[in-house]
C-alpha positions in Angstrom: 63.0 112.8 115.5 60.4 110.6 117.1 59.1 111.1 120.6 60.6 107.8 121.7 64.2 108.8 120.6 66.9 109.0 123.2 70.7 108.9 122.8 70.8 105.6 124.6 68.1 104.1 122.3 70.0 105.4 119.3 73.3 103.8 120.5 71.5 100.6 121.2 70.0 100.5 117.7 73.4 101.2 116.2 75.0 98.4 118.3 72.3 96.0 117.2 73.3 96.6 113.5 76.9 95.7 114.4 76.1 92.8 116.8 73.3 91.2 114.7 74.4 91.6 111.2 72.3 88.8 109.7 69.9 91.3 108.3 72.7 93.5 107.0 74.9 91.0 105.2 77.7 92.3 102.9 78.1 90.9 99.4 81.1 88.7 98.4 83.4 90.1 95.7 83.3 88.9 92.1 86.9 87.6 92.6 89.2 87.3 95.6 90.8 90.6 96.5 94.3 90.8 98.0 94.9 94.3 99.5 98.1 95.7 101.0 97.3 98.2 103.7 100.2 100.6 103.5 101.5 104.0 104.6 105.1 104.4 105.8 104.0 107.2 108.1 103.3 105.8 111.5 100.2 106.6 113.6 97.8 107.0 110.7 95.4 104.2 111.8 96.8 101.6 109.4 96.7 98.6 111.7 93.5 99.8 113.3 91.8 100.1 109.9 93.1 96.7 108.8 91.6 94.8 111.8 88.4 96.8 112.0 87.6 96.6 108.3 88.4 92.9 108.4 86.2 92.3 111.4 83.3 94.3 109.9 83.5 92.3 106.7 83.8 89.0 108.6 80.8 89.6 111.0 78.7 90.4 108.0 79.3 87.1 106.3 82.5 87.7 104.2 85.5 85.4 104.7 88.7 87.4 105.4 92.4 86.6 106.0 94.6 89.2 107.8 98.3 88.8 107.2 100.2 90.6 110.0 103.4 91.8 108.4 104.4 94.2 111.1 107.0 92.8 113.6 105.2 94.6 116.4 102.3 92.2 116.0 99.6 94.8 116.8 97.1 93.4 114.3 97.6 89.9 115.9 96.9 91.4 119.3 93.7 93.2 118.2 92.4 90.1 116.6 93.0 88.0 119.8 95.6 85.8 118.1 98.6 84.3 119.9 101.9 85.7 118.6 104.5 84.8 121.2 107.9 83.6 120.0 107.6 80.0 118.7 104.1 80.5 117.4 103.7 79.5 113.7 103.8 82.8 112.0 104.2 84.8 108.8 108.0 84.6 109.4 108.1 80.8 108.9 105.7 81.1 106.0 107.9 83.6 104.1 111.0 81.5 104.7 109.1 78.5 103.2 109.3 76.5 106.4 105.5 76.0 106.7 102.5 76.5 104.4 100.1 79.4 104.8 97.3 77.2 106.2 99.5 76.0 109.0 100.0 79.5 110.3 96.5 80.8 109.8 94.3 80.7 112.9 90.7 81.8 113.6 90.4 85.2 115.3 88.2 85.7 118.4 86.5 88.5 116.5 84.6 86.2 114.1 84.7 82.6 112.8 84.9 84.1 109.3 88.1 85.9 110.2 91.5 84.2 110.0 94.9 85.7 110.9 98.5 84.8 110.1 100.2 86.4 113.1 103.6 88.2 113.3 106.1 87.3 116.0 109.2 89.3 117.0 111.2 87.0 114.7 109.9 89.0 111.8 112.1 91.9 112.9 115.1 90.1 111.5 113.4 88.8 108.4 114.5 91.7 106.2 118.1 90.9 106.8 117.6 87.2 106.2 115.5 87.9 103.0 118.3 89.9 101.4 120.3 86.9 100.5 117.4 84.8 99.3 116.3 84.0 95.8 113.2 86.0 94.7 113.4 87.9 98.0 110.6 90.3 96.9 108.2 87.5 96.1 108.4 85.3 99.2 105.0 86.4 100.4 103.4 86.3 97.0 104.6 82.6 96.7 103.0 81.8 100.1 99.7 83.5 99.2 99.2 81.2 96.2 95.8 80.5 94.7 95.8 76.9 96.0 96.5 77.9 99.6 94.0 80.8 99.6 91.3 78.5 98.0 91.9 75.9 100.8 91.3 78.7 103.3 88.2 79.8 101.3 88.7 83.5 101.8 87.2 86.4 99.8 89.6 89.1 101.1 93.2 89.1 102.1 94.3 92.2 104.0 98.1 92.6 104.5 99.0 94.9 107.4 102.3 96.4 106.3 105.0 97.8 108.7 105.4 101.6 108.8 108.3 101.7 106.4 109.1 101.1 102.8 111.5 98.2 103.4 111.6 94.6 102.0 108.5 93.5 104.0 106.4 96.2 102.5 107.7 95.4 99.1 106.7 91.8 99.6 103.2 92.9 100.5 103.0 95.1 97.3 104.2 92.2 95.2 101.7 89.8 96.7 98.7 92.2 96.5 96.8 93.4 93.5 95.4 96.5 95.4 96.7 99.0 97.9 94.5 100.5 100.6 96.0 103.7 102.0 94.8 105.1 105.3 95.4 108.9 105.5 94.8 110.8 108.7 92.9 114.1 108.5 95.8 116.2 110.0 98.4 118.7 108.9 101.1 116.3 107.8 98.6 113.9 106.1 100.1 114.0 102.6 103.7 114.2 103.8 105.6 111.1 102.5 102.6 110.0 100.4 104.4 110.9 97.2 107.2 108.5 98.2 104.8 105.7 98.8 103.1 106.3 95.4 106.5 106.3 93.7 107.3 103.0 95.3 104.0 101.5 94.2 104.7 102.7 90.7 108.2 101.1 90.8 106.7 97.8 92.0 104.1 97.9 89.3 106.7 98.6 86.6 109.2 95.9 87.7 107.5 93.3 89.8 103.7 93.4 89.8 101.9 94.9 86.8 98.4 94.4 88.3 99.1 96.6 91.4 97.1 99.8 91.8 95.8 102.0 94.6 92.1 101.0 94.8 91.1 102.5 98.1 91.9 105.5 100.3 90.4 105.7 103.7 90.4 109.0 105.7 91.0 108.4 109.4 91.2 110.4 112.7 88.7 113.0 111.4 87.9 115.7 114.0 84.8 117.6 112.9 85.6 120.4 115.4 88.6 121.6 113.3 88.6 123.4 110.0 91.9 121.7 109.2 90.2 118.2 109.0 87.8 119.5 106.4 90.6 121.1 104.4 92.6 117.9 104.4 89.5 115.8 103.5 88.7 118.2 100.6 92.3 118.2 99.3 92.5 114.4 99.4 89.2 114.0 97.6 90.1 116.5 95.0 93.4 114.8 94.3 92.3 111.1 94.4 88.6 111.4 93.4 86.4 108.3 93.7 89.3 106.2 95.1 88.6 107.9 98.4 85.8 106.2 100.4 82.8 108.3 101.2 83.0 107.1 104.8 85.4 109.0 107.1 86.7 107.4 110.4 86.3 109.8 113.3 88.9 110.4 116.0 87.6 108.1 118.8 88.7 107.2 122.2 86.9 103.8 121.9 88.9 103.0 118.7 92.1 103.7 120.5 91.2 101.7 123.7 90.0 98.5 121.9 93.5 97.0 121.1 94.4 97.3 124.8 91.7 94.6 125.4 92.8 92.5 122.5 89.7 93.4 120.6 88.5 95.3 117.6 86.3 98.3 118.3 83.3 96.3 116.9 83.7 93.9 119.8 84.8 96.5 122.4 82.0 99.0 121.8 79.8 98.1 118.9 77.5 101.1 119.5 80.3 103.7 119.1 80.7 106.0 116.2 84.1 104.4 115.4 82.6 100.9 115.2 79.7 102.1 112.9 82.1 104.1 110.7 84.3 101.0 110.1 81.2 99.0 109.3 80.2 101.7 106.8 83.7 101.7 105.3 83.7 97.9 105.0 80.3 98.0 103.3 81.6 100.4 100.7 84.6 98.2 100.1 82.3 95.1 99.8 80.0 96.9 97.4 83.0 97.9 95.2 84.1 94.3 95.3 80.7 92.9 94.3 80.4 95.4 91.4 84.0 94.9 90.2 84.5 98.7 90.2 87.8 98.4 92.2 89.6 97.0 89.2 91.8 98.8 86.7 93.9 102.0 86.8 91.0 104.4 87.4 92.3 104.4 91.0 95.6 105.9 89.9 93.8 109.1 88.8 95.5 112.2 90.2 98.9 110.7 90.7 
């Protein structure tokens, strides 16, 4: 530790790395990555991880599209995107009423970050989709290569609702990868088996390229032995699929959505912001090397 070190100076240096990313740019992937962020268990940091990983990638020079597939619209809120009733949204996109580009808007978090918002109309979409032809593939058809190329995005992150219904199935059919946030708490692995079974079903019948490429441990509290036990168990079970970076339990991360911001914008010097930047960098490096591809990620299932 140098004589000039202080906690404030340390936080300022960390904030500078987030706010002035030009010297710390992240690599673009070898091919466009479409990732569904899924976990039917609520409160695991799914939406929080979606928006903060997306923002971290975007501010470091990578083009990202977030598709908010949760009727609550929390991802849209955190990214500063309008999602009142009547706003062009993922609902109209899935029904085929408007093209993807018409619903995608630039987030206040970064010019490199686009978001297709969710309105409350999406709550009734599952019922409407039931009678439609190719109901499981509506989102996949909307996220076609032509539309994504026009938007010029490197990553598509689909924020799934906390359920295993038709909306989540649409996300799994549209994606080639799944990112699963798992909280470092007692019930962390509860219900995970059902999610993995559903992923296997979708891969068998609807999307042969789908695989779990990334697992992110969230809400880590270093003061508890339990957090270390859960972390160890998840790493032992899923191996290199689990990111080295762990997201700490953080008040700043929880507060940020209340200000329609990501934690990177709300408090860039916080441990939460820096952790999401580190997680995004890992994802970007895997993308640049191509190591995210294939079924290696399925190990341990």
